[in-house]
Backbone as CSV, one residue per row, in Angstrom:
resi,resn,N_x,N_y,N_z,CA_x,CA_y,CA_z,C_x,C_y,C_z
1,VAL,0.810,6.463,-17.334,1.179,5.882,-16.039,0.279,4.671,-15.791
2,GLN,0.912,3.575,-15.400,0.149,2.368,-15.063,0.612,1.848,-13.708
3,LEU,-0.351,1.510,-12.871,-0.079,0.996,-11.531,-0.816,-0.327,-11.382
4,VAL,-0.104,-1.368,-11.019,-0.711,-2.694,-10.867,-0.512,-3.157,-9.428
5,ASP,-1.616,-3.150,-8.681,-1.601,-3.543,-7.276,-1.881,-5.035,-7.159
6,ALA,-1.191,-5.694,-6.226,-1.392,-7.129,-6.046,-1.049,-7.540,-4.630
7,GLY,-1.439,-8.762,-4.279,-1.030,-9.338,-3.017,-2.093,-9.416,-1.950
8,GLY,-3.258,-8.855,-2.215,-4.315,-8.905,-1.222,-4.885,-10.304,-1.061
9,GLY,-5.793,-10.435,-0.106,-6.415,-11.724,0.123,-7.175,-11.749,1.425
10,LEU,-7.582,-12.936,1.802,-8.296,-13.156,3.064,-7.327,-13.728,4.082
11,VAL,-7.273,-13.103,5.245,-6.347,-13.540,6.282,-7.047,-13.441,7.630
12,GLN,-6.621,-14.265,8.561,-7.215,-14.221,9.901,-6.602,-13.116,10.739
13,PHE,-7.334,-12.729,11.775,-6.854,-11.744,12.741,-5.450,-12.127,13.206
14,GLY,-4.532,-11.157,13.171,-3.163,-11.405,13.592,-2.244,-11.900,12.491
15,GLY,-2.806,-12.145,11.323,-2.014,-12.652,10.209,-1.241,-11.573,9.477
16,SER,-0.585,-11.987,8.399,0.271,-11.084,7.630,-0.009,-11.206,6.140
17,LEU,0.231,-10.105,5.457,0.180,-10.064,3.994,1.230,-9.079,3.511
18,THR,1.714,-9.311,2.302,2.597,-8.343,1.657,1.986,-7.923,0.336
19,LEU,1.718,-6.643,0.220,1.184,-6.086,-1.011,2.331,-5.593,-1.882
20,SER,2.117,-5.601,-3.178,3.098,-5.054,-4.105,2.387,-4.203,-5.145
21,CYS,3.126,-3.277,-5.703,2.583,-2.420,-6.760,3.707,-2.120,-7.740
22,VAL,3.488,-2.501,-8.975,4.457,-2.212,-10.029,3.988,-0.982,-10.795
23,ALA,4.872,-0.011,-10.908,4.550,1.242,-11.597,5.309,1.326,-12.910
24,SER,4.651,1.823,-13.930,5.306,2.061,-15.215,4.861,3.420,-15.735
25,GLY,5.681,3.983,-16.615,5.356,5.287,-17.187,5.871,6.464,-16.399
26,ILE,6.605,6.188,-15.325,7.219,7.248,-14.528,8.672,6.871,-14.244
27,ILE,9.477,7.877,-13.910,10.834,7.587,-13.427,10.678,7.280,-11.947
28,PHE,10.484,6.009,-11.662,10.029,5.535,-10.361,10.885,6.080,-9.219
29,SER,12.191,6.083,-9.409,13.102,6.448,-8.318,12.939,7.906,-7.881
30,ARG,12.323,8.720,-8.683,12.185,10.147,-8.369,10.926,10.465,-7.570
31,TYR,10.072,9.492,-7.397,8.764,9.760,-6.806,8.633,9.246,-5.378
32,THR,7.927,10.023,-4.558,7.410,9.503,-3.303,6.267,8.554,-3.641
33,MET,6.332,7.350,-3.099,5.290,6.361,-3.344,4.451,6.203,-2.084
34,CYS,3.155,6.077,-2.284,2.219,6.018,-1.166,1.327,4.782,-1.296
35,TRP,0.894,4.291,-0.162,-0.186,3.309,-0.119,-1.396,3.980,0.525
36,TYR,-2.534,3.829,-0.131,-3.802,4.304,0.382,-4.716,3.091,0.581
37,ARG,-5.773,3.312,1.357,-6.813,2.300,1.454,-8.171,2.987,1.499
38,GLN,-9.168,2.225,1.056,-10.516,2.789,0.989,-11.541,1.705,1.237
39,ALA,-12.422,1.983,2.173,-13.566,1.108,2.402,-14.736,1.627,1.570
40,GLN,-15.642,0.734,1.230,-16.779,1.125,0.397,-17.555,2.244,1.061
41,GLY,-17.803,3.308,0.323,-18.574,4.422,0.837,-17.787,5.399,1.686
42,LYS,-16.502,5.156,1.830,-15.675,6.040,2.656,-14.581,6.675,1.814
43,GLN,-13.993,7.719,2.382,-12.933,8.428,1.682,-11.638,7.618,1.715
44,ARG,-10.875,7.744,0.640,-9.584,7.074,0.593,-8.647,7.739,1.604
45,GLU,-7.874,6.934,2.349,-6.961,7.482,3.346,-5.552,6.956,3.096
46,MET,-4.583,7.824,3.404,-3.196,7.442,3.230,-2.760,6.550,4.377
47,VAL,-2.058,5.487,4.047,-1.604,4.526,5.047,-0.110,4.671,5.305
48,ALA,0.674,4.804,4.244,2.129,4.858,4.385,2.730,5.520,3.154
49,THR,3.871,6.170,3.368,4.589,6.790,2.260,6.080,6.498,2.391
50,VAL,6.744,6.443,1.247,8.212,6.357,1.229,8.702,7.338,0.177
51,SER,9.592,8.223,0.603,10.070,9.260,-0.295,11.141,8.719,-1.233
52,SER,11.528,9.540,-2.190,12.595,9.149,-3.113,13.899,8.898,-2.354
53,GLY,14.053,9.573,-1.234,15.258,9.388,-0.427,15.156,8.282,0.602
54,GLY,13.985,7.662,0.674,13.811,6.536,1.590,13.155,6.865,2.918
55,SER,12.765,8.114,3.138,12.078,8.466,4.384,10.664,7.886,4.382
56,ARG,10.253,7.378,5.525,8.960,6.698,5.614,8.060,7.382,6.632
57,ASN,6.780,7.385,6.318,5.767,7.887,7.239,4.577,6.937,7.223
58,TYR,3.910,6.868,8.391,2.801,5.930,8.535,1.630,6.583,9.233
59,LYS,0.449,6.119,8.884,-0.757,6.466,9.636,-0.595,5.891,11.040
60,ASP,-1.050,6.626,12.040,-0.845,6.212,13.432,-1.335,4.794,13.698
61,SER,-2.464,4.443,13.143,-3.079,3.160,13.477,-2.321,1.953,12.898
62,VAL,-1.382,2.186,11.980,-0.622,1.066,11.414,0.844,1.104,11.833
63,MET,1.225,2.159,12.548,2.622,2.287,12.986,3.034,1.061,13.786
64,GLY,4.191,0.513,13.444,4.697,-0.651,14.158,4.180,-1.976,13.619
65,ARG,3.156,-1.919,12.771,2.606,-3.157,12.194,2.874,-3.253,10.693
66,PHE,2.875,-2.113,10.005,3.073,-2.077,8.565,4.450,-1.509,8.253
67,THR,5.052,-2.001,7.166,6.332,-1.484,6.689,6.256,-1.263,5.188
68,ILE,6.550,-0.034,4.777,6.588,0.278,3.349,8.033,0.238,2.872
69,SER,8.233,-0.283,1.682,9.572,-0.316,1.089,9.427,-0.245,-0.425
70,LYS,10.538,0.036,-1.085,10.480,0.081,-2.544,11.778,-0.435,-3.145
71,ASP,11.645,-0.971,-4.334,12.772,-1.486,-5.086,12.807,-0.714,-6.400
72,ASN,13.713,0.246,-6.492,13.774,1.088,-7.688,14.132,0.285,-8.940
73,ALA,14.914,-0.755,-8.771,15.311,-1.565,-9.929,14.116,-2.312,-10.527
74,LYS,13.111,-2.570,-9.700,11.928,-3.302,-10.150,10.708,-2.408,-10.312
75,ASN,10.896,-1.097,-10.081,9.762,-0.159,-10.135,8.599,-0.637,-9.269
76,THR,8.916,-1.144,-8.106,7.913,-1.779,-7.258,7.961,-1.208,-5.838
77,VAL,6.776,-0.955,-5.299,6.645,-0.562,-3.902,5.882,-1.671,-3.180
78,TYR,6.263,-1.931,-1.942,5.688,-3.014,-1.145,5.053,-2.450,0.126
79,LEU,4.131,-3.205,0.655,3.581,-2.906,1.972,3.488,-4.222,2.732
80,GLN,4.403,-4.404,3.666,4.378,-5.574,4.539,3.426,-5.273,5.685
81,MET,2.406,-6.101,5.849,1.390,-5.860,6.874,1.377,-7.026,7.843
82,ASN,1.677,-6.739,9.097,1.684,-7.746,10.152,0.616,-7.425,11.184
83,SER,0.319,-8.404,12.025,-0.656,-8.218,13.110,-1.943,-7.583,12.590
84,LEU,-2.445,-8.116,11.524,-3.615,-7.523,10.878,-4.853,-7.621,11.748
85,LYS,-5.699,-6.592,11.643,-6.922,-6.487,12.410,-8.111,-6.371,11.450
86,PRO,-9.304,-6.707,11.898,-10.477,-6.563,11.020,-10.641,-5.153,10.472
87,GLU,-10.254,-4.155,11.262,-10.388,-2.770,10.785,-9.397,-2.421,9.678
88,ASP,-8.464,-3.319,9.366,-7.574,-3.107,8.215,-8.223,-3.565,6.913
89,THR,-9.394,-4.148,6.999,-10.109,-4.606,5.806,-10.472,-3.419,4.923
90,ASP,-9.960,-3.414,3.692,-10.151,-2.308,2.750,-9.607,-2.745,1.399
91,VAL,-9.827,-1.913,0.408,-9.111,-2.036,-0.860,-7.887,-1.124,-0.784
92,TYR,-6.734,-1.665,-1.108,-5.477,-0.936,-0.986,-4.960,-0.550,-2.384
93,TYR,-4.457,0.685,-2.466,-3.965,1.232,-3.726,-2.598,1.878,-3.508
94,CYS,-1.709,1.743,-4.474,-0.489,2.546,-4.417,-0.683,3.784,-5.298
95,ASN,0.130,4.794,-5.029,0.000,6.048,-5.787,1.296,6.829,-5.695
96,PRO,1.741,7.400,-6.816,2.978,8.189,-6.816,2.740,9.702,-6.687
97,ASN,1.687,10.073,-5.940,1.315,11.488,-5.821,1.000,12.099,-7.183
98,LEU,0.358,11.301,-8.004,-0.121,11.753,-9.306,-1.571,11.306,-9.440
99,PRO,-2.325,11.947,-10.342,-3.753,11.590,-10.473,-3.982,10.322,-11.283
100,TYR,-3.310,9.252,-10.882,-3.491,7.967,-11.534,-3.654,6.910,-10.452
101,TRP,-4.528,5.940,-10.723,-4.775,4.876,-9.752,-4.850,3.545,-10.468
102,GLY,-4.390,2.519,-9.780,-4.543,1.172,-10.285,-5.886,0.602,-9.885
103,GLN,-6.002,-0.695,-10.031,-7.277,-1.364,-9.740,-7.460,-1.646,-8.256
104,GLY,-6.389,-1.524,-7.505,-6.464,-1.822,-6.077,-6.407,-3.310,-5.812
105,THR,-6.155,-3.662,-4.562,-6.140,-5.065,-4.150,-6.885,-5.181,-2.824
106,GLN,-7.808,-6.114,-2.761,-8.684,-6.259,-1.594,-7.972,-7.018,-0.476
107,VAL,-7.996,-6.434,0.705,-7.500,-7.094,1.911,-8.695,-7.296,2.837
108,THR,-8.913,-8.531,3.258,-10.002,-8.853,4.172,-9.428,-9.601,5.357
109,VAL,-9.674,-9.069,6.557,-9.177,-9.681,7.787,-10.370,-10.178,8.576
110,SER,-10.400,-11.466,8.823,-11.513,-12.050,9.569,-11.180,-12.086,11.061
111,SER,-12.219,-11.931,11.864,-12.020,-11.912,13.317,-12.118,-13.310,13.915
């Protein structure tokens, strides 16, 4: 299983970013895909999930600002992040509920 996270960067308060993650080595369409984030020294936390059937769930603090989606034809999951806040600054990872992780992508929101 290989996961390649991309799309992070430096953005100002209130800005937007779209993260992407390409997965290989799995039958992508069969998996619930998740986005996690982790700050240095802290536990990784789940941010958003999208099931194989398209059902979505979000962490309370990102509800209404973040949107998770996936493209089964491209084996890719996305995280559209709007109205970004400094507290969204973290390394973001996608995960298919398996014990595999990509390199993550750094998101930094300046105040």
